[in-house]
N, CA, C and O atoms as CSV, one atom per row, in Angstrom:
chain,resi,resn,atom,element,x,y,z
A,1,MET,N,N,10.349,16.593,-28.428
A,1,MET,CA,C,10.304,15.555,-27.406
A,1,MET,C,C,9.031,14.723,-27.556
A,1,MET,O,O,9.079,13.495,-27.478
A,2,ARG,N,N,7.894,15.385,-27.771
A,2,ARG,CA,C,6.630,14.632,-27.894
A,2,ARG,C,C,6.655,13.702,-29.092
A,2,ARG,O,O,6.175,12.570,-29.030
A,3,LYS,N,N,7.238,14.212,-30.216
A,3,LYS,CA,C,7.333,13.382,-31.429
A,3,LYS,C,C,8.224,12.159,-31.143
A,3,LYS,O,O,7.904,11.064,-31.607
A,4,LEU,N,N,9.290,12.304,-30.423
A,4,LEU,CA,C,10.160,11.175,-30.084
A,4,LEU,C,C,9.370,10.164,-29.211
A,4,LEU,O,O,9.448,8.959,-29.450
A,5,ALA,N,N,8.623,10.641,-28.219
A,5,ALA,CA,C,7.871,9.740,-27.369
A,5,ALA,C,C,6.796,9.012,-28.183
A,5,ALA,O,O,6.550,7.823,-27.979
A,6,SER,N,N,6.162,9.738,-29.103
A,6,SER,CA,C,5.163,9.107,-29.958
A,6,SER,C,C,5.754,8.039,-30.834
A,6,SER,O,O,5.192,6.953,-30.978
A,7,ASN,N,N,6.922,8.356,-31.437
A,7,ASN,CA,C,7.614,7.354,-32.280
A,7,ASN,C,C,8.007,6.128,-31.483
A,7,ASN,O,O,7.911,5.006,-31.981
A,8,MET,N,N,8.455,6.331,-30.232
A,8,MET,CA,C,8.811,5.198,-29.396
A,8,MET,C,C,7.602,4.306,-29.093
A,8,MET,O,O,7.716,3.080,-29.125
A,9,ARG,N,N,6.446,4.910,-28.800
A,9,ARG,CA,C,5.253,4.158,-28.517
A,9,ARG,C,C,4.853,3.371,-29.760
A,9,ARG,O,O,4.463,2.209,-29.646
A,10,GLU,N,N,4.938,3.973,-30.943
A,10,GLU,CA,C,4.586,3.274,-32.175
A,10,GLU,C,C,5.503,2.113,-32.408
A,10,GLU,O,O,5.049,1.042,-32.811
A,11,SER,N,N,6.776,2.289,-32.170
A,11,SER,CA,C,7.742,1.232,-32.367
A,11,SER,C,C,7.454,0.077,-31.428
A,11,SER,O,O,7.474,-1.081,-31.844
A,12,VAL,N,N,7.186,0.377,-30.173
A,12,VAL,CA,C,6.849,-0.688,-29.178
A,12,VAL,C,C,5.563,-1.379,-29.566
A,12,VAL,O,O,5.472,-2.600,-29.440
A,13,SER,N,N,4.556,-0.645,-30.035
A,13,SER,CA,C,3.266,-1.279,-30.363
A,13,SER,C,C,3.437,-2.174,-31.618
A,13,SER,O,O,2.717,-3.163,-31.756
A,14,ARG,N,N,4.354,-1.851,-32.510
A,14,ARG,CA,C,4.574,-2.762,-33.639
A,14,ARG,C,C,5.236,-4.012,-33.201
A,14,ARG,O,O,4.975,-5.060,-33.791
A,15,ARG,N,N,6.094,-3.987,-32.187
A,15,ARG,CA,C,6.793,-5.148,-31.685
A,15,ARG,C,C,5.822,-6.029,-30.935
A,15,ARG,O,O,5.901,-7.253,-31.039
A,16,ASN,N,N,4.913,-5.447,-30.185
A,16,ASN,CA,C,4.031,-6.225,-29.323
A,16,ASN,C,C,2.648,-5.588,-29.255
A,16,ASN,O,O,2.322,-4.942,-28.259
A,17,PRO,N,N,1.833,-5.754,-30.288
A,17,PRO,CA,C,0.498,-5.143,-30.324
A,17,PRO,C,C,-0.377,-5.647,-29.209
A,17,PRO,O,O,-1.357,-4.986,-28.867
A,18,SER,N,N,-0.070,-6.792,-28.622
A,18,SER,CA,C,-0.856,-7.352,-27.542
A,18,SER,C,C,-0.869,-6.445,-26.292
A,18,SER,O,O,-1.791,-6.504,-25.478
A,19,GLU,N,N,0.175,-5.607,-26.162
A,19,GLU,CA,C,0.250,-4.726,-25.011
A,19,GLU,C,C,-0.934,-3.704,-24.950
A,19,GLU,O,O,-1.205,-3.146,-23.887
A,20,HIS,N,N,-1.592,-3.480,-26.028
A,20,HIS,CA,C,-2.635,-2.491,-26.088
A,20,HIS,C,C,-4.014,-3.114,-25.989
A,20,HIS,O,O,-5.017,-2.416,-26.142
A,21,ARG,N,N,-4.084,-4.400,-25.737
A,21,ARG,CA,C,-5.361,-5.064,-25.479
A,21,ARG,C,C,-5.605,-5.046,-23.966
A,21,ARG,O,O,-4.683,-4.797,-23.189
A,22,PRO,N,N,-6.823,-5.306,-23.560
A,22,PRO,CA,C,-7.080,-5.392,-22.107
A,22,PRO,C,C,-6.239,-6.436,-21.381
A,22,PRO,O,O,-5.934,-6.289,-20.197
A,23,ILE,N,N,-5.875,-7.475,-22.091
A,23,ILE,CA,C,-4.961,-8.509,-21.549
A,23,ILE,C,C,-3.806,-8.659,-22.530
A,23,ILE,O,O,-4.038,-8.896,-23.716
A,24,ASP,N,N,-2.588,-8.527,-22.069
A,24,ASP,CA,C,-1.409,-8.712,-22.880
A,24,ASP,C,C,-1.169,-10.234,-23.045
A,24,ASP,O,O,-0.559,-10.874,-22.188
A,25,LEU,N,N,-1.644,-10.768,-24.119
A,25,LEU,CA,C,-1.596,-12.219,-24.337
A,25,LEU,C,C,-0.145,-12.742,-24.510
A,25,LEU,O,O,0.127,-13.905,-24.211
A,26,VAL,N,N,0.746,-11.916,-24.974
A,26,VAL,CA,C,2.149,-12.301,-25.056
A,26,VAL,C,C,2.701,-12.462,-23.663
A,26,VAL,O,O,3.388,-13.444,-23.383
A,27,HIS,N,N,2.423,-11.535,-22.792
A,27,HIS,CA,C,2.903,-11.637,-21.404
A,27,HIS,C,C,2.298,-12.903,-20.744
A,27,HIS,O,O,3.012,-13.643,-20.069
A,28,LEU,N,N,1.031,-13.140,-20.933
A,28,LEU,CA,C,0.370,-14.295,-20.342
A,28,LEU,C,C,0.999,-15.583,-20.871
A,28,LEU,O,O,1.245,-16.515,-20.105
A,29,ALA,N,N,1.260,-15.636,-22.180
A,29,ALA,CA,C,1.852,-16.825,-22.750
A,29,ALA,C,C,3.237,-17.090,-22.164
A,29,ALA,O,O,3.618,-18.242,-21.953
A,30,LYS,N,N,3.976,-16.038,-21.908
A,30,LYS,CA,C,5.282,-16.204,-21.255
A,30,LYS,C,C,5.141,-16.724,-19.827
A,30,LYS,O,O,5.935,-17.553,-19.382
A,31,GLN,N,N,4.133,-16.235,-19.113
A,31,GLN,CA,C,3.905,-16.653,-17.759
A,31,GLN,C,C,3.510,-18.124,-17.693
A,31,GLN,O,O,3.838,-18.806,-16.723
A,32,THR,N,N,2.823,-18.612,-18.693
A,32,THR,CA,C,2.314,-19.994,-18.670
A,32,THR,C,C,3.121,-20.954,-19.561
A,32,THR,O,O,2.734,-22.099,-19.793
A,33,LEU,N,N,4.267,-20.432,-20.051
A,33,LEU,CA,C,5.136,-21.206,-20.955
A,33,LEU,C,C,4.356,-21.723,-22.179
A,33,LEU,O,O,4.619,-22.814,-22.686
A,34,GLY,N,N,3.389,-20.909,-22.638
A,34,GLY,CA,C,2.659,-21.245,-23.876
A,34,GLY,C,C,1.589,-22.288,-23.726
A,34,GLY,O,O,1.055,-22.774,-24.723
A,35,ASP,N,N,1.256,-22.652,-22.484
A,35,ASP,CA,C,0.211,-23.676,-22.259
A,35,ASP,C,C,-1.153,-22.996,-22.385
A,35,ASP,O,O,-1.607,-22.308,-21.471
A,36,ARG,N,N,-1.790,-23.201,-23.526
A,36,ARG,CA,C,-3.091,-22.522,-23.814
A,36,ARG,C,C,-4.187,-22.885,-22.800
A,36,ARG,O,O,-4.966,-22.020,-22.400
A,37,ALA,N,N,-4.252,-24.118,-22.395
A,37,ALA,CA,C,-5.275,-24.514,-21.406
A,37,ALA,C,C,-5.063,-23.805,-20.085
A,37,ALA,O,O,-6.016,-23.364,-19.441
A,38,LEU,N,N,-3.797,-23.697,-19.684
A,38,LEU,CA,C,-3.482,-22.975,-18.462
A,38,LEU,C,C,-3.796,-21.519,-18.600
A,38,LEU,O,O,-4.326,-20.913,-17.668
A,39,GLU,N,N,-3.486,-20.932,-19.736
A,39,GLU,CA,C,-3.849,-19.516,-19.973
A,39,GLU,C,C,-5.315,-19.267,-19.758
A,39,GLU,O,O,-5.711,-18.327,-19.070
A,40,LEU,N,N,-6.124,-20.131,-20.362
A,40,LEU,CA,C,-7.612,-19.974,-20.213
A,40,LEU,C,C,-8.055,-20.137,-18.775
A,40,LEU,O,O,-8.897,-19.379,-18.294
A,41,GLU,N,N,-7.511,-21.091,-18.100
A,41,GLU,CA,C,-7.834,-21.328,-16.687
A,41,GLU,C,C,-7.470,-20.091,-15.856
A,41,GLU,O,O,-8.268,-19.639,-15.034
A,42,ILE,N,N,-6.286,-19.552,-16.067
A,42,ILE,CA,C,-5.871,-18.378,-15.348
A,42,ILE,C,C,-6.750,-17.160,-15.667
A,42,ILE,O,O,-7.061,-16.361,-14.783
A,43,LEU,N,N,-7.137,-17.030,-16.914
A,43,LEU,CA,C,-8.005,-15.922,-17.296
A,43,LEU,C,C,-9.393,-16.031,-16.594
A,43,LEU,O,O,-9.947,-15.025,-16.150
A,44,VAL,N,N,-9.912,-17.207,-16.511
A,44,VAL,CA,C,-11.204,-17.419,-15.806
A,44,VAL,C,C,-11.020,-17.043,-14.347
A,44,VAL,O,O,-11.858,-16.340,-13.783
A,45,LEU,N,N,-9.947,-17.495,-13.729
A,45,LEU,CA,C,-9.705,-17.170,-12.337
A,45,LEU,C,C,-9.494,-15.677,-12.137
A,45,LEU,O,O,-10.011,-15.099,-11.181
A,46,PHE,N,N,-8.747,-15.057,-13.020
A,46,PHE,CA,C,-8.556,-13.611,-12.919
A,46,PHE,C,C,-9.874,-12.844,-13.077
A,46,PHE,O,O,-10.130,-11.875,-12.362
A,47,ASP,N,N,-10.692,-13.286,-14.011
A,47,ASP,CA,C,-12.005,-12.617,-14.178
A,47,ASP,C,C,-12.786,-12.635,-12.901
A,47,ASP,O,O,-13.294,-11.601,-12.468
A,48,GLN,N,N,-12.896,-13.807,-12.279
A,48,GLN,CA,C,-13.648,-13.937,-11.010
A,48,GLN,C,C,-12.986,-13.101,-9.915
A,48,GLN,O,O,-13.669,-12.420,-9.151
A,49,THR,N,N,-11.670,-13.155,-9.843
A,49,THR,CA,C,-10.940,-12.457,-8.815
A,49,THR,C,C,-11.024,-10.958,-8.930
A,49,THR,O,O,-11.223,-10.252,-7.941
A,50,SER,N,N,-10.867,-10.470,-10.164
A,50,SER,CA,C,-10.890,-9.012,-10.370
A,50,SER,C,C,-12.274,-8.445,-10.065
A,50,SER,O,O,-12.395,-7.374,-9.471
A,51,ARG,N,N,-13.317,-9.168,-10.474
A,51,ARG,CA,C,-14.694,-8.721,-10.193
A,51,ARG,C,C,-14.904,-8.734,-8.679
A,51,ARG,O,O,-15.519,-7.824,-8.123
A,52,GLY,N,N,-14.385,-9.781,-8.011
A,52,GLY,CA,C,-14.570,-9.885,-6.571
A,52,GLY,C,C,-13.868,-8.720,-5.832
A,52,GLY,O,O,-14.441,-8.124,-4.920
A,53,PHE,N,N,-12.618,-8.407,-6.240
A,53,PHE,CA,C,-11.917,-7.302,-5.622
A,53,PHE,C,C,-12.616,-5.977,-5.893
A,53,PHE,O,O,-12.695,-5.122,-5.011
A,54,PHE,N,N,-13.110,-5.808,-7.079
A,54,PHE,CA,C,-13.829,-4.516,-7.397
A,54,PHE,C,C,-15.091,-4.400,-6.552
A,54,PHE,O,O,-15.389,-3.333,-6.016
A,55,ASN,N,N,-15.840,-5.514,-6.432
A,55,ASN,CA,C,-17.058,-5.461,-5.617
A,55,ASN,C,C,-16.733,-5.172,-4.139
A,55,ASN,O,O,-17.451,-4.438,-3.461
A,56,ARG,N,N,-15.653,-5.758,-3.676
A,56,ARG,CA,C,-15.199,-5.484,-2.263
A,56,ARG,C,C,-14.777,-4.036,-2.141
A,56,ARG,O,O,-15.072,-3.410,-1.123
A,57,LEU,N,N,-14.101,-3.476,-3.127
A,57,LEU,CA,C,-13.661,-2.060,-3.072
A,57,LEU,C,C,-14.850,-1.155,-2.880
A,57,LEU,O,O,-14.749,-0.151,-2.174
A,58,LYS,N,N,-15.956,-1.472,-3.476
A,58,LYS,CA,C,-17.166,-0.609,-3.387
A,58,LYS,C,C,-17.775,-0.572,-2.018
A,58,LYS,O,O,-18.495,0.364,-1.670
A,59,ILE,N,N,-17.480,-1.620,-1.216
A,59,ILE,CA,C,-18.113,-1.680,0.107
A,59,ILE,C,C,-17.122,-1.717,1.258
A,59,ILE,O,O,-17.518,-1.989,2.392
A,60,CYS,N,N,-15.860,-1.454,1.007
A,60,CYS,CA,C,-14.843,-1.478,2.079
A,60,CYS,C,C,-15.271,-0.607,3.232
A,60,CYS,O,O,-15.771,0.504,3.051
A,61,GLU,N,N,-15.066,-1.131,4.415
A,61,GLU,CA,C,-15.472,-0.421,5.636
A,61,GLU,C,C,-14.303,0.225,6.345
A,61,GLU,O,O,-14.508,1.049,7.236
A,62,ASN,N,N,-13.077,-0.127,5.973
A,62,ASN,CA,C,-11.952,0.539,6.626
A,62,ASN,C,C,-10.813,0.694,5.606
A,62,ASN,O,O,-10.788,0.068,4.546
A,63,ASN,N,N,-9.899,1.542,5.984
A,63,ASN,CA,C,-8.776,1.893,5.084
A,63,ASN,C,C,-7.854,0.752,4.766
A,63,ASN,O,O,-7.358,0.622,3.647
A,64,ASP,N,N,-7.620,-0.112,5.805
A,64,ASP,CA,C,-6.696,-1.256,5.583
A,64,ASP,C,C,-7.320,-2.221,4.542
A,64,ASP,O,O,-6.608,-2.715,3.668
A,65,GLU,N,N,-8.606,-2.485,4.626
A,65,GLU,CA,C,-9.235,-3.370,3.667
A,65,GLU,C,C,-9.204,-2.759,2.276
A,65,GLU,O,O,-8.973,-3.475,1.301
A,66,LEU,N,N,-9.427,-1.467,2.155
A,66,LEU,CA,C,-9.389,-0.809,0.853
A,66,LEU,C,C,-7.990,-0.902,0.245
A,66,LEU,O,O,-7.843,-1.227,-0.933
A,67,VAL,N,N,-6.980,-0.622,1.036
A,67,VAL,CA,C,-5.601,-0.703,0.530
A,67,VAL,C,C,-5.280,-2.131,0.097
A,67,VAL,O,O,-4.661,-2.340,-0.947
A,68,LEU,N,N,-5.689,-3.093,0.879
A,68,LEU,CA,C,-5.452,-4.491,0.551
A,68,LEU,C,C,-6.147,-4.878,-0.746
A,68,LEU,O,O,-5.558,-5.562,-1.583
A,69,CYS,N,N,-7.404,-4.445,-0.923
A,69,CYS,CA,C,-8.114,-4.754,-2.198
A,69,CYS,C,C,-7.455,-4.146,-3.409
A,69,CYS,O,O,-7.299,-4.807,-4.435
A,70,LEU,N,N,-7.060,-2.871,-3.298
A,70,LEU,CA,C,-6.434,-2.203,-4.399
A,70,LEU,C,C,-5.078,-2.886,-4.758
A,70,LEU,O,O,-4.767,-3.139,-5.921
A,71,HIS,N,N,-4.324,-3.155,-3.721
A,71,HIS,CA,C,-2.983,-3.757,-3.949
A,71,HIS,C,C,-3.150,-5.160,-4.548
A,71,HIS,O,O,-2.409,-5.538,-5.455
A,72,SER,N,N,-4.110,-5.921,-4.049
A,72,SER,CA,C,-4.345,-7.279,-4.577
A,72,SER,C,C,-4.822,-7.274,-6.018
A,72,SER,O,O,-4.403,-8.099,-6.830
A,73,LEU,N,N,-5.713,-6.324,-6.326
A,73,LEU,CA,C,-6.179,-6.180,-7.694
A,73,LEU,C,C,-5.043,-5.808,-8.641
A,73,LEU,O,O,-4.908,-6.365,-9.731
A,74,LYS,N,N,-4.234,-4.857,-8.198
A,74,LYS,CA,C,-3.064,-4.449,-9.002
A,74,LYS,C,C,-2.114,-5.648,-9.259
A,74,LYS,O,O,-1.655,-5.833,-10.386
A,75,GLY,N,N,-1.825,-6.443,-8.243
A,75,GLY,CA,C,-0.899,-7.561,-8.420
A,75,GLY,C,C,-1.471,-8.649,-9.261
A,75,GLY,O,O,-0.767,-9.205,-10.104
A,76,ALA,N,N,-2.749,-8.987,-9.065
A,76,ALA,CA,C,-3.390,-9.996,-9.894
A,76,ALA,C,C,-3.407,-9.585,-11.391
A,76,ALA,O,O,-3.138,-10.390,-12.282
A,77,ALA,N,N,-3.726,-8.334,-11.610
A,77,ALA,CA,C,-3.759,-7.817,-12.982
A,77,ALA,C,C,-2.398,-7.821,-13.631
A,77,ALA,O,O,-2.270,-8.212,-14.792
A,78,ALA,N,N,-1.384,-7.400,-12.917
A,78,ALA,CA,C,-0.029,-7.384,-13.454
A,78,ALA,C,C,0.409,-8.811,-13.772
A,78,ALA,O,O,1.091,-9.033,-14.772
A,79,GLY,N,N,0.037,-9.760,-12.957
A,79,GLY,CA,C,0.429,-11.131,-13.177
A,79,GLY,C,C,-0.077,-11.740,-14.502
A,79,GLY,O,O,0.630,-12.514,-15.146
A,80,VAL,N,N,-1.295,-11.381,-14.891
A,80,VAL,CA,C,-1.852,-11.936,-16.115
A,80,VAL,C,C,-1.676,-11.043,-17.313
A,80,VAL,O,O,-1.998,-11.433,-18.435
A,81,GLY,N,N,-1.155,-9.820,-17.084
A,81,GLY,CA,C,-0.960,-8.902,-18.210
A,81,GLY,C,C,-2.189,-8.006,-18.457
A,81,GLY,O,O,-2.360,-7.488,-19.561
A,82,ALA,N,N,-3.029,-7.824,-17.453
A,82,ALA,CA,C,-4.132,-6.888,-17.556
A,82,ALA,C,C,-3.612,-5.508,-17.172
A,82,ALA,O,O,-3.891,-4.992,-16.089
A,83,ASN,N,N,-2.853,-4.932,-18.086
A,83,ASN,CA,C,-2.076,-3.730,-17.771
A,83,ASN,C,C,-2.968,-2.544,-17.437
A,83,ASN,O,O,-2.641,-1.754,-16.551
A,84,GLY,N,N,-4.080,-2.412,-18.129
A,84,GLY,CA,C,-5.009,-1.274,-17.841
A,84,GLY,C,C,-5.541,-1.359,-16.411
A,84,GLY,O,O,-5.596,-0.350,-15.708
A,85,VAL,N,N,-5.928,-2.549,-15.983
A,85,VAL,CA,C,-6.461,-2.728,-14.627
A,85,VAL,C,C,-5.323,-2.452,-13.627
A,85,VAL,O,O,-5.539,-1.760,-12.632
A,86,ALA,N,N,-4.143,-2.973,-13.874
A,86,ALA,CA,C,-3.031,-2.791,-12.969
A,86,ALA,C,C,-2.681,-1.288,-12.842
A,86,ALA,O,O,-2.417,-0.798,-11.743
A,87,GLU,N,N,-2.684,-0.598,-13.934
A,87,GLU,CA,C,-2.345,0.819,-13.932
A,87,GLU,C,C,-3.355,1.658,-13.201
A,87,GLU,O,O,-2.977,2.527,-12.415
A,88,ILE,N,N,-4.640,1.425,-13.434
A,88,ILE,CA,C,-5.655,2.236,-12.744
A,88,ILE,C,C,-5.688,1.899,-11.279
A,88,ILE,O,O,-5.967,2.777,-10.463
A,89,ALA,N,N,-5.414,0.659,-10.906
A,89,ALA,CA,C,-5.335,0.319,-9.474
A,89,ALA,C,C,-4.123,0.999,-8.823
A,89,ALA,O,O,-4.185,1.429,-7.672
A,90,ARG,N,N,-3.010,1.089,-9.587
A,90,ARG,CA,C,-1.828,1.769,-9.075
A,90,ARG,C,C,-2.132,3.234,-8.839
A,90,ARG,O,O,-1.785,3.790,-7.797
A,91,LEU,N,N,-2.780,3.855,-9.810
A,91,LEU,CA,C,-3.120,5.283,-9.647
A,91,LEU,C,C,-4.106,5.507,-8.507
A,91,LEU,O,O,-4.033,6.530,-7.826
A,92,ALA,N,N,-5.026,4.572,-8.286
A,92,ALA,CA,C,-5.975,4.700,-7.152
A,92,ALA,C,C,-5.193,4.568,-5.846
A,92,ALA,O,O,-5.490,5.284,-4.889
A,93,GLU,N,N,-4.204,3.675,-5.778
A,93,GLU,CA,C,-3.374,3.601,-4.579
A,93,GLU,C,C,-2.725,4.922,-4.274
A,93,GLU,O,O,-2.713,5.363,-3.125
A,94,ILE,N,N,-2.186,5.561,-5.290
A,94,ILE,CA,C,-1.510,6.850,-5.114
A,94,ILE,C,C,-2.502,7.882,-4.649
A,94,ILE,O,O,-2.244,8.640,-3.714
A,95,GLN,N,N,-3.664,7.905,-5.324
A,95,GLN,CA,C,-4.712,8.886,-4.919
A,95,GLN,C,C,-5.129,8.676,-3.453
A,95,GLN,O,O,-5.325,9.635,-2.707
A,96,PHE,N,N,-5.257,7.413,-3.063
A,96,PHE,CA,C,-5.680,7.175,-1.692
A,96,PHE,C,C,-4.584,7.586,-0.692
A,96,PHE,O,O,-4.892,8.161,0.352
A,97,ARG,N,N,-3.342,7.302,-0.995
A,97,ARG,CA,C,-2.258,7.722,-0.114
A,97,ARG,C,C,-2.189,9.243,-0.006
A,97,ARG,O,O,-1.930,9.772,1.074
A,98,GLU,N,N,-2.418,9.957,-1.122
A,98,GLU,CA,C,-2.301,11.397,-1.098
A,98,GLU,C,C,-3.528,12.117,-0.539
A,98,GLU,O,O,-3.400,13.123,0.159
A,99,ASP,N,N,-4.732,11.591,-0.856
A,99,ASP,CA,C,-5.975,12.279,-0.481
A,99,ASP,C,C,-6.786,11.596,0.620
A,99,ASP,O,O,-7.703,12.187,1.189
A,100,GLY,N,N,-6.431,10.340,0.910
A,100,GLY,CA,C,-7.197,9.633,1.903
A,100,GLY,C,C,-8.538,9.100,1.440
A,100,GLY,O,O,-9.351,8.637,2.240
A,101,LEU,N,N,-8.756,9.173,0.143
A,101,LEU,CA,C,-10.033,8.636,-0.453
A,101,LEU,C,C,-9.788,8.296,-1.889
A,101,LEU,O,O,-8.760,8.646,-2.467
A,102,ILE,N,N,-10.770,7.591,-2.471
A,102,ILE,CA,C,-10.785,7.316,-3.879
A,102,ILE,C,C,-11.977,8.000,-4.457
A,102,ILE,O,O,-13.110,7.703,-4.078
A,103,GLU,N,N,-11.750,8.912,-5.368
A,103,GLU,CA,C,-12.859,9.693,-5.958
A,103,GLU,C,C,-13.757,8.779,-6.775
A,103,GLU,O,O,-13.322,7.746,-7.282
A,104,ALA,N,N,-15.008,9.174,-6.892
A,104,ALA,CA,C,-15.973,8.379,-7.635
A,104,ALA,C,C,-15.559,8.143,-9.076
A,104,ALA,O,O,-15.817,7.066,-9.614
A,105,GLU,N,N,-14.935,9.102,-9.708
A,105,GLU,CA,C,-14.480,8.935,-11.082
A,105,GLU,C,C,-13.420,7.885,-11.201
A,105,GLU,O,O,-13.414,7.118,-12.164
A,106,MET,N,N,-12.486,7.825,-10.209
A,106,MET,CA,C,-11.459,6.853,-10.172
A,106,MET,C,C,-12.088,5.439,-10.000
A,106,MET,O,O,-11.681,4.487,-10.666
A,107,MET,N,N,-13.049,5.332,-9.126
A,107,MET,CA,C,-13.731,4.086,-8.879
A,107,MET,C,C,-14.428,3.621,-10.148
A,107,MET,O,O,-14.404,2.435,-10.478
A,108,ALA,N,N,-15.055,4.568,-10.864
A,108,ALA,CA,C,-15.686,4.192,-12.128
A,108,ALA,C,C,-14.668,3.742,-13.136
A,108,ALA,O,O,-14.929,2.807,-13.893
A,109,ASP,N,N,-13.510,4.375,-13.173
A,109,ASP,CA,C,-12.443,3.943,-14.112
A,109,ASP,C,C,-11.951,2.525,-13.773
A,109,ASP,O,O,-11.661,1.740,-14.676
A,110,ILE,N,N,-11.857,2.202,-12.496
A,110,ILE,CA,C,-11.458,0.860,-12.118
A,110,ILE,C,C,-12.518,-0.117,-12.602
A,110,ILE,O,O,-12.196,-1.155,-13.182
A,111,GLY,N,N,-13.776,0.214,-12.365
A,111,GLY,CA,C,-14.903,-0.677,-12.833
A,111,GLY,C,C,-14.872,-0.878,-14.357
A,111,GLY,O,O,-15.093,-1.978,-14.862
A,112,PHE,N,N,-14.594,0.209,-15.060
A,112,PHE,CA,C,-14.547,0.132,-16.511
A,112,PHE,C,C,-13.407,-0.787,-16.937
A,112,PHE,O,O,-13.600,-1.636,-17.807
A,113,ALA,N,N,-12.235,-0.640,-16.348
A,113,ALA,CA,C,-11.086,-1.452,-16.743
A,113,ALA,C,C,-11.342,-2.937,-16.421
A,113,ALA,O,O,-11.004,-3.816,-17.214
A,114,VAL,N,N,-11.936,-3.199,-15.266
A,114,VAL,CA,C,-12.281,-4.587,-14.912
A,114,VAL,C,C,-13.254,-5.153,-15.901
A,114,VAL,O,O,-13.088,-6.285,-16.355
A,115,GLU,N,N,-14.282,-4.381,-16.254
A,115,GLU,CA,C,-15.299,-4.851,-17.189
A,115,GLU,C,C,-14.724,-5.046,-18.586
A,115,GLU,O,O,-15.090,-5.996,-19.279
A,116,GLU,N,N,-13.824,-4.155,-19.006
A,116,GLU,CA,C,-13.161,-4.299,-20.314
A,116,GLU,C,C,-12.340,-5.603,-20.377
A,116,GLU,O,O,-12.385,-6.335,-21.365
A,117,ALA,N,N,-11.606,-5.862,-19.317
A,117,ALA,CA,C,-10.818,-7.112,-19.251
A,117,ALA,C,C,-11.758,-8.318,-19.223
A,117,ALA,O,O,-11.473,-9.338,-19.851
A,118,SER,N,N,-12.857,-8.211,-18.511
A,118,SER,CA,C,-13.787,-9.327,-18.422
A,118,SER,C,C,-14.424,-9.619,-19.803
A,118,SER,O,O,-14.553,-10.780,-20.193
A,119,SER,N,N,-14.807,-8.590,-20.515
A,119,SER,CA,C,-15.394,-8.772,-21.852
A,119,SER,C,C,-14.356,-9.391,-22.791
A,119,SER,O,O,-14.696,-10.254,-23.601
A,120,PHE,N,N,-13.137,-8.974,-22.694
A,120,PHE,CA,C,-12.071,-9.527,-23.542
A,120,PHE,C,C,-11.874,-10.979,-23.260
A,120,PHE,O,O,-11.693,-11.769,-24.187
A,121,ILE,N,N,-11.905,-11.369,-21.974
A,121,ILE,CA,C,-11.789,-12.759,-21.575
A,121,ILE,C,C,-12.976,-13.573,-22.104
A,121,ILE,O,O,-12.803,-14.674,-22.626
A,122,ALA,N,N,-14.148,-13.029,-21.965
A,122,ALA,CA,C,-15.373,-13.703,-22.437
A,122,ALA,C,C,-15.228,-13.990,-23.956
A,122,ALA,O,O,-15.526,-15.093,-24.414
A,123,ASP,N,N,-14.770,-12.991,-24.716
A,123,ASP,CA,C,-14.577,-13.173,-26.162
A,123,ASP,C,C,-13.580,-14.278,-26.444
A,123,ASP,O,O,-13.781,-15.070,-27.364
A,124,LEU,N,N,-12.520,-14.345,-25.678
A,124,LEU,CA,C,-11.491,-15.367,-25.868
A,124,LEU,C,C,-12.081,-16.780,-25.563
A,124,LEU,O,O,-11.762,-17.753,-26.246
A,125,LEU,N,N,-12.911,-16.857,-24.564
A,125,LEU,CA,C,-13.458,-18.152,-24.215
A,125,LEU,C,C,-14.488,-18.650,-25.206
A,125,LEU,O,O,-14.767,-19.848,-25.249
A,126,GLU,N,N,-15.067,-17.750,-26.013
A,126,GLU,CA,C,-16.032,-18.165,-27.012
A,126,GLU,C,C,-15.374,-18.810,-28.236
A,126,GLU,O,O,-16.012,-19.580,-28.953
A,127,VAL,N,N,-14.152,-18.507,-28.460
A,127,VAL,CA,C,-13.444,-19.012,-29.647
A,127,VAL,C,C,-13.165,-20.477,-29.542
A,127,VAL,O,O,-12.577,-21.061,-30.453
């Protein structure tokens, strides 16, 4: 079973290697109908937005605000193809629903994913 799952992942990654980057550029291109200028504009906005949501997460004063920040970060990330950010935000939502808190390690993972996406965006903007 593990070998089958591994083979499936390899097959998928050969079809769309962009899925394994911090931003799935194929997904983003589909969302923008291939408009490169729009892609870059959206990436800049996502970078600012994701950093803002992460900073707000660190200082949330109530549960409703925390849930809103996590959910908003997840949605923004999914929209641009920042799959790692979207997935870790989804897992944090689950952890919060189950435990009533977000562990420090999970918060660090969110920060890492946001920073990884931000660095990737910065590299794209330099080209």
